[in-house]
C-alpha angles and dihedrals in degrees: 000000000000116000117258117249112248091206137007125202142099140293113217130196111181103302095344112099130168138168122259143180125221120212124187105253093201137050141188098192093118093057117107113250121212124197134199113254137177109262094217103040101027088227122140115259111231129201123230132207105238138166118216112260090004106064132215119007127207116245092239087060094057119095133169120261142187119227105226092167133011107292093357121107137181109217122232119197126219089241091056091051090049089051090059104103127179127158096252090064087077107008136053106209111199103221106157137035120202140162113267092232088060090068112082108231088230087076099057114101123165131356129224132184114234124208133174112263103232136345094282092060095052100084093054091042094053092044092055091043094054094041091057088046092051094044092043089223134136117225119226126203141138131257135180111233124170090353094306126106109226134188110240136202116204128193142158117285114184104288093349143036133270119220119195125186115228131211118250115249092251091053091063119080123224107255092211087070089069102025101050090078092059108108116246100241126170109231117223111253092223091050092048092050094050091050089050089056091053088050093048091050090056097040121123146119121310110257112174091192092062089069123085127208095229096179090057091048092051090047091051093048087048093051093045091053094050091046088054091048092245120156114256113221117231115251112275092218126207092078098135111149091173095065112121116249093179103121093134113012096196091053092046091053092047093049093049091054095045098049094046094252088133094056122106112268119230116252115280121223114293117254111270111265094013114144118234093193102083126152115264123241133213126265122279113284135198125290094269097046121114109244111242096215124219109207124329106357113251123187128199124223124277138082098284132040116239110238130226130195138193 
């Protein structure tokens, strides 16, 4: 069965407009879901919609409301929300074009695949896609998703486009608020060089399939044991991998290099259910190149996002 489009609308560049479909590029369906249950009966605990001093309320009697004073609300009906109509509810107007590296990774939120909606739209879709690839730019616009207007960045992604929602400026906190208290310390040149050796020894290409969700694996094992009626051992405790072992930093760095801790580890087992047939991407481009994403766009840490081009 073909996936269901999350959103349908249009992309517009100046006087050029064509219909598109949006599909969620990430999923969490393979994650284990736990529910709250009553310890004695084993029955699932349900939540009820209640009003203090009045008791349960029918779903049909519930509306949204804005709290303008503490404990005071102005009700807003669904019909009133539906009547709100701005252009970005049905059209993504491409208004700005920037280098991918100009967008701080902290602004990126959620990715979506974009496809043309119908054969007639394909020519315009491919034209815009190839123009973005040739110009090595990312298109910016705005869209309404789930009753929220979002800034979006659009770039080539194989034969399609990748749309990523961006956070608003007032949603991103100033880093200095947290970093200003970090003491200014001059790092030893020798220690930095040794740390760089450790990093270089472990350097390689990003392969998301090489990472394993160990918490999910432990949780699955726990559930399997309980389903089979096996006794679950009490936690041993003291398993704190985050405890600092930096008594003498130079000694720790030397020991890491000498015992091979800095060597690149072999690939761990791929995460269960992960697909190994992902679309290939182009070679790394320059800093100002638009990244031609493979599948869901994934960024590494840092203040700039490394670009990729076709």
